[in-house]
C-alpha positions as CSV (number, residue, x, y, z in Angstrom):
1,M,-14.1,15.9,11.9
2,S,-12.8,19.3,11.9
3,A,-14.2,22.3,14.0
4,P,-15.6,24.6,11.0
5,S,-13.2,27.3,12.0
6,S,-10.0,25.0,11.6
7,T,-11.8,22.8,8.4
8,H,-9.0,22.1,5.2
9,R,-9.9,24.0,1.9
10,V,-7.7,22.3,-0.8
11,A,-7.9,23.1,-4.7
12,I,-6.1,20.3,-6.6
13,I,-4.6,20.8,-9.9
14,D,-4.6,17.5,-11.6
15,R,-6.1,15.1,-14.2
16,D,-4.8,11.4,-12.7
17,S,-8.4,10.3,-11.9
18,A,-7.2,6.8,-9.8
19,F,-5.2,9.8,-7.5
20,L,-8.0,12.1,-7.3
21,T,-10.7,9.3,-6.5
22,V,-8.6,8.2,-3.9
23,L,-7.7,11.5,-2.2
24,G,-11.0,12.6,-2.7
25,K,-12.6,9.7,-0.4
26,R,-9.6,10.4,2.3
27,L,-10.6,14.2,2.2
28,D,-14.2,13.5,2.2
29,A,-13.7,10.9,5.5
30,A,-11.8,14.0,6.9
31,G,-14.3,16.8,6.9
32,W,-11.9,18.5,4.5
33,Q,-13.5,20.8,1.9
34,H,-11.8,20.0,-1.6
35,R,-12.4,21.0,-4.9
36,A,-10.4,19.3,-8.4
37,L,-9.2,21.8,-11.2
38,G,-8.7,20.5,-14.6
39,G,-5.4,23.3,-15.0
40,A,-4.8,26.5,-14.0
41,V,-7.0,29.1,-13.1
42,P,-6.1,32.8,-12.4
43,A,-5.0,33.7,-8.8
44,D,-7.8,36.0,-8.6
45,E,-9.8,32.9,-8.6
46,L,-8.1,30.8,-6.3
47,V,-8.2,34.1,-3.8
48,A,-12.2,34.1,-4.4
49,M,-11.9,29.6,-3.3
50,K,-10.4,30.7,0.1
51,I,-8.7,27.6,-0.2
52,N,-5.9,27.5,2.6
53,A,-3.8,25.1,0.1
54,L,-3.2,24.0,-2.9
55,L,-2.1,20.9,-4.6
56,V,-0.4,21.0,-8.0
57,D,1.0,18.1,-10.3
58,L,3.0,20.4,-12.8
59,T,2.7,18.3,-15.8
60,V,-1.0,18.8,-16.5
61,L,0.0,22.5,-17.5
62,P,1.3,23.3,-20.1
63,A,5.5,23.3,-20.7
64,E,5.8,27.3,-20.9
65,D,3.3,28.2,-18.3
66,A,3.8,25.6,-15.4
67,W,6.8,27.9,-14.1
68,P,5.4,31.4,-14.5
69,F,2.2,29.7,-13.1
70,L,3.7,28.0,-9.6
71,E,5.8,31.8,-9.3
72,R,2.6,33.6,-10.2
73,V,0.7,32.0,-7.3
74,C,2.9,32.3,-4.5
75,G,4.2,35.4,-5.5
76,M,0.8,36.6,-5.4
77,M,-1.2,34.5,-2.8
78,P,1.8,34.7,0.2
79,G,-0.5,33.0,2.9
80,L,-1.1,30.4,0.5
81,G,0.2,26.7,1.3
82,V,1.5,25.3,-2.1
83,I,3.0,22.1,-2.4
84,V,3.5,19.9,-5.6
85,C,2.6,16.7,-6.2
86,T,3.7,15.0,-9.7
87,T,6.0,12.3,-11.2
88,D,9.0,12.1,-12.9
89,S,11.0,15.1,-11.6
90,T,14.4,15.7,-10.9
91,V,16.8,17.2,-8.4
92,A,16.6,20.4,-10.7
93,Q,13.4,20.6,-11.0
94,R,12.6,19.5,-7.2
95,V,14.9,22.7,-6.4
96,R,13.3,24.8,-8.8
97,G,10.3,25.0,-7.5
98,L,11.4,25.1,-3.9
99,R,12.7,28.1,-4.8
100,L,10.2,29.8,-6.6
101,G,7.6,29.2,-3.3
102,A,6.3,25.9,-3.7
103,D,6.0,24.9,0.2
104,D,6.8,21.5,-0.3
105,W,7.3,19.1,-3.3
106,I,5.9,15.4,-3.1
107,A,6.7,12.6,-5.9
108,K,4.0,9.8,-7.6
109,P,3.2,7.8,-6.6
110,C,2.1,8.7,-3.0
111,H,0.4,7.2,-0.1
112,P,-3.0,9.8,0.4
113,E,-2.4,10.0,4.2
114,E,1.5,11.1,3.2
115,V,-0.4,13.6,1.1
116,M,-2.7,15.2,3.7
117,A,0.0,15.3,6.4
118,R,2.4,17.2,4.5
119,I,-0.3,19.3,3.8
120,E,-1.4,19.4,7.3
121,A,2.5,20.7,8.0
122,V,2.1,23.7,5.2
123,V,-1.2,25.2,6.2
124,R,-0.2,24.9,10.1
125,R,3.3,26.9,9.2
126,R,0.6,29.3,7.3
127,R,-1.4,29.5,10.4
128,R,0.8,30.3,12.7
129,A,2.7,32.8,10.5
130,S,-0.8,34.9,9.3
131,G,-0.7,35.1,13.4
132,E,2.3,36.7,14.0
133,T,0.8,39.7,11.7
134,E,-1.1,41.3,14.2
135,R,1.7,41.9,16.2
136,G,2.3,45.2,13.5
137,P,5.4,46.2,12.1
138,T,9.1,45.4,13.0
139,V,11.8,48.7,13.0
140,V,15.1,48.3,12.5
141,G,17.5,50.7,12.0
142,E,15.6,52.0,8.9
143,L,13.9,48.7,7.9
144,E,10.2,48.1,8.6
145,I,9.2,44.4,8.4
146,R,5.8,44.3,7.5
147,P,4.6,40.8,8.3
148,D,0.5,41.9,7.4
149,Q,2.0,42.1,3.7
150,F,4.6,40.0,3.3
151,Q,6.8,43.0,2.6
152,A,9.9,45.1,3.4
153,F,9.7,48.7,3.2
154,V,13.0,51.7,3.5
155,G,11.6,54.9,3.4
156,G,8.1,53.7,3.2
157,A,9.0,52.0,-0.4
158,S,9.3,48.7,-0.6
159,L,11.8,46.1,-1.4
160,D,10.1,44.2,-3.5
161,L,11.1,40.6,-1.6
162,T,10.1,37.3,-3.1
163,R,8.3,35.4,-0.4
164,R,11.3,33.2,0.4
165,E,13.4,36.6,1.0
166,F,10.5,37.7,2.8
167,E,10.4,34.7,5.4
168,L,14.3,35.2,5.5
169,V,14.4,38.3,7.1
170,K,11.5,37.8,9.1
171,T,12.9,35.1,10.7
172,L,16.6,36.5,11.2
173,S,14.8,39.8,12.7
174,E,12.9,37.4,15.2
175,S,16.5,37.0,16.9
176,E,17.3,39.9,16.5
177,G,21.7,40.5,17.9
178,S,22.0,36.1,18.4
179,V,23.6,34.0,15.4
180,I,21.0,31.1,14.3
181,E,23.3,28.1,12.5
182,R,22.8,28.1,8.6
183,G,20.5,24.3,9.5
184,E,18.3,26.1,12.0
185,I,17.7,28.8,9.3
186,Y,17.2,26.5,6.9
187,R,15.0,24.3,9.0
188,R,12.6,27.9,9.9
189,V,12.4,29.3,6.8
190,W,12.3,26.2,4.2
191,G,10.1,24.0,6.7
192,Y,12.7,21.2,6.6
193,E,15.9,19.9,7.3
194,M,18.9,20.9,5.3
195,A,21.0,18.9,2.6
196,H,24.3,18.2,2.9
197,G,26.0,20.9,0.5
198,D,22.7,22.9,0.3
199,R,24.1,26.5,-0.2
200,S,20.5,28.1,-0.4
201,V,20.7,29.7,2.9
202,D,23.6,31.3,1.4
203,V,22.5,32.0,-1.6
204,F,19.4,34.0,-0.4
205,V,20.8,35.9,2.6
206,R,23.3,37.3,-0.3
207,K,20.3,38.5,-2.2
208,L,18.2,39.7,0.7
209,R,21.8,41.7,1.4
210,A,21.5,43.3,-1.8
211,K,18.5,44.4,-1.7
212,I,17.9,46.0,1.5
213,Q,21.8,47.2,0.9
214,K,20.8,49.3,-2.0
215,Q,18.1,51.4,-0.4
216,S,19.7,51.4,2.7
217,P,23.2,52.0,2.3
218,S,24.2,53.6,5.6
219,W,22.8,50.6,7.9
220,S,24.2,47.1,7.7
221,Y,22.0,44.6,8.9
222,I,22.5,40.6,8.4
223,H,26.3,39.7,9.5
224,T,27.9,36.7,9.1
225,H,29.7,34.5,11.7
226,F,32.1,32.4,9.4
227,G,31.1,28.5,9.6
228,I,28.2,29.0,11.8
229,G,26.0,30.9,10.3
230,Y,24.0,34.6,10.7
231,R,23.0,37.6,13.0
232,F,20.6,40.1,12.2
233,Q,21.4,43.7,14.1
234,P,21.3,47.0,12.6
235,E,24.8,48.9,12.6
236,P,25.7,52.5,11.3
237,V,28.1,51.8,8.6
238,D,31.2,54.0,8.6
239,G,29.2,56.5,11.0
240,L,27.0,57.5,8.0
241,A,23.9,56.2,10.6
242,P,22.6,57.3,14.0
243,P,23.9,54.2,16.3
244,P,21.5,51.4,17.3
245,E,19.6,51.2,20.6
246,A,21.4,49.5,22.8
247,S,21.2,45.4,22.9
248,A,22.7,42.5,24.1
249,S,26.7,42.1,23.1
250,A,27.1,39.2,20.1
251,P,30.1,36.8,19.5
252,A,33.3,37.8,17.7
253,V,32.5,37.8,13.6
254,L,34.5,38.0,10.9
255,P,34.4,41.3,8.7
256,E,32.0,40.5,5.6
257,D,35.2,40.6,3.5
258,E,36.3,37.9,4.8
259,A,34.1,35.9,6.2
260,S,33.5,33.1,3.1
261,E,31.5,35.2,1.2
262,A,33.9,34.5,-2.4
263,P,32.4,31.0,-2.1
264,L,29.0,32.2,-3.0
265,E,29.5,32.8,-6.8
266,D,29.8,29.1,-7.2
267,A,26.5,28.8,-5.7
268,D,25.0,31.5,-7.3
269,A,26.4,30.2,-10.6
270,T,24.8,26.5,-10.1
271,A,21.2,28.2,-8.4
272,S,21.6,29.7,-11.7
273,A,22.3,26.6,-13.6
274,L,19.3,24.1,-11.4
275,S,16.8,27.2,-12.6
276,S,17.3,26.7,-16.6
């Protein structure tokens, strides 16, 4: 049995009695605290439960409420591990759920040991992230990255980043000056291997750039390295900003307008279609 300080506390939104019975026995044997819920509950009630993971079957929620509930919980509780466990999902639905903020998606029928292992993996990532909040904010150029708030600011104004966008800018800034390959970015931010042809990293980088540049137009932060990935480094735009502190040299980079940005319009269109 785990020590009390590391006990997993899980809320389960599901109505499959057989699944709940089998999973509940495994959770009890492992010393986990768990609570089954018959439907959606307000985010403040989830906060009061002091859970560190939520396992949810979206099919038990009214169709018009399922996606808004998932987005609301992921947005309001950035430190909570959220795992969707449901039947008969399409690729489009899985992609939509992950992009709304879910940490993982499990297809039923599934073995309870796999469910528990996936919950453990998600909680482990969340604990590592929460431990990093103690380091305080990171300030680069005009950008202030605040892990304690899961948000970034320019001049005190929030960029209103989603949880995934925040994780992306934090991941990139932690390797300031170095080029990170797209696959590695995906592993760090999404938590698993990137599928062939997946353009999620490019789409999210484009959205993140737009939000940062809107508030900090005199600085350029995220630089594209064609065919490789991205480099985070604050650089003044056209001499409008004071030069940043000296840092290690970085590999040559193509101008951003030549660095394969055009194909992202197709990726955005694909992402939009999947979200419909």
